GUGU-448714 format. One record per residue (C-alpha): residue number from 1; x, y, z. Coordinates in steps of 0.1 Angstrom, whole numbers, always signed. Layout:
BEGIN
NODE   k    px    py    pz
NODE NUM     X     Y     Z
...
//
This chain:
BEGIN
NODE   k    px    py    pz
NODE   1  +383  -369  +255
NODE   2  +347  -374  +268
NODE   3  +322  -383  +245
NODE   4  +302  -353  +252
NODE   5  +331  -330  +250
NODE   6  +339  -346  +216
NODE   7  +304  -341  +205
NODE   8  +304  -305  +218
NODE   9  +337  -297  +198
NODE  10  +322  -311  +166
NODE  11  +290  -293  +171
NODE  12  +307  -260  +175
NODE  13  +326  -266  +143
NODE  14  +294  -274  +121
NODE  15  +280  -242  +139
NODE  16  +309  -221  +130
NODE  17  +308  -231   +93
NODE  18  +272  -226   +93
NODE  19  +274  -190  +107
NODE  20  +304  -181   +84
NODE  21  +288  -194   +53
NODE  22  +255  -176   +61
NODE  23  +275  -143   +67
NODE  24  +289  -148   +33
NODE  25  +258  -153   +14
NODE  26  +241  -124   +29
NODE  27  +258  -102    +5
NODE  28  +252  -123   -25
NODE  29  +240  -105   -54
NODE  30  +220  -127   -79
NODE  31  +228  -102  -108
NODE  32  +263  -115  -105
NODE  33  +252  -150  -114
NODE  34  +231  -137  -143
NODE  35  +262  -121  -159
NODE  36  +284  -152  -151
NODE  37  +258  -175  -170
NODE  38  +262  -154  -200
NODE  39  +300  -154  -205
NODE  40  +301  -184  -227
NODE  41  +280  -164  -254
NODE  42  +300  -134  -253
NODE  43  +326  -140  -277
NODE  44  +303  -153  -307
NODE  45  +281  -122  -315
NODE  46  +257  -143  -336
NODE  47  +252  -166  -308
NODE  48  +249  -138  -284
NODE  49  +220  -120  -306
NODE  50  +202  -155  -304
NODE  51  +206  -158  -267
NODE  52  +190  -122  -263
NODE  53  +164  -129  -282
NODE  54  +154  -161  -263
NODE  55  +160  -148  -229
NODE  56  +152  -113  -230
NODE  57  +184  -100  -215
NODE  58  +213   -82  -231
NODE  59  +246  -101  -237
NODE  60  +278   -81  -237
NODE  61  +289   -97  -268
NODE  62  +326   -89  -283
NODE  63  +343  -102  -312
NODE  64  +375  -121  -306
NODE  65  +409  -108  -317
NODE  66  +415  -138  -341
NODE  67  +383  -130  -359
NODE  68  +393   -95  -363
NODE  69  +425  -104  -379
NODE  70  +413  -127  -405
//
């Protein structure tokens, strides 16, 4: 394979990856990132309240089933 043909082949692969990635990220919503970052605090209501006071956003806290049975 010629050097320029190999270079064109590699360049088209990188270009394809860039176009697909940018098309996928166009529909990305930052609200999903915010909700995902609060998941670690959702199972402890006390910690969830402290985080709510610290950041000013509501944390959907639910008590785990093990705590309800004890």
